[in-house]
N, C-alpha and C positions, 0 to 999 in steps of 0.2 A: 309228700313225705316219704321217707325211706325207713325201713326197719331191717336191722341186721341181727341174726340169731346165730350164735356160735354153739358148737357142740364138739364133743370128742376129748375134752380135757379129762384129766384124772391123774392117777399115780403111776409112775414108772420107775424102774430101776435104772441106774446109770448104765449106759450102753443100749438101753431099750428104745422102743419107738412108740410114738403116738401120732394120730392123724386128726387134725382139727378141721372142722367144716364151718363155713359161714354162708348162710342162705340169705340173700338180699331180696327184698320185695318193696314195691312202691314205684315211684317215679324216678327211674334211673336213666340218665343221659346215655346216648350212644358212645360218647367218648368219656371214659372215666378210669379211675385207678382204684383197685381194691388191694388191701394189704393187711398185714398182721403187725400189731405192736404188742409189746409186753411191758409190764411194770412189776418189778419186784419191790418188796417192802423197803422203804428208805431210799429208793432209786427213782430217777425220772423215767417216764415212759419213753421207750425207744422203738424205733422201727426195726422190725425183724425181717420182713420181706414184703414186696409189693409187686403187682403185675397190672399192666394196662389191658384193655380189651383187645389189643393187637398181639398180646403175648410177650411183650418185653418185661423183663424181670429185674429186680434189684434186691440184693441181700445185704444184711449186716455182715461185716467181716467175721464176727463171732460165730455165725451159723453157716457160712459158706462151706459147701461140701457135705453138710449134714442135713440141712433142711431144704425142702423143695416146695415152692408155691406153684399151684396150678389152678385152673378155673374151668368151669363149664358154663360158657356164655348162655347157652340155652336155658339153663337153670338159674342163672345169676348166682352161682355158688362158687366160692373160692375155697381152696383146700391148702393146708399146710402139713406136709408130711415131715415129721421130725424123727430123724434117725440119730443113732449114737448120742443119745441124750446125756447131758451132764447135769450135775446138781445146780450149776449156775444158770441153767435154763429154767429153773423154778421161778414162776411168775404167774400173774394173771395175764392172759393173752386176750387182746381185743381186736376184733375185726374192724376195719376202717374202710370207708368209701369216700373218695375224693372226686368231686365233679364241680362244674360251675355252681357257685353258691356255697353254703356251709357244708362242712364235712359231717358224716354220720358215723356213729360208733355203736358197736354191739355192747351187750351187757358184760362181757368178759367171761372167760372160762379158765378155771384154775388148772395149772400144770405143776405138778410136784414131782421132782426127780430125787430119789434117794440114792445114797452112796452105798 
């Protein structure tokens, strides 16, 4: 089993920054993908960014140039540095782990960006 624990959410003004962290524990395969999804009220959950354990990254078009995903493999921790925040970034952000077998999800952390 795997547990994912997010932290770092909160309130920010438009143009501000937040850094999310996700610490994974449990049985994690050597080859896996960790990422961040978000879900705003009334909207579907969407991929924000992801990275594999080799360092390859993928970003949603809406966050390219503003968000950066990184990871510390030794700590099994993934980060999401969010800069130039916009009100439309307001959502619950979920950490995700993809590996052979079922995916795992964190509990979510609220990010609210005011104008």
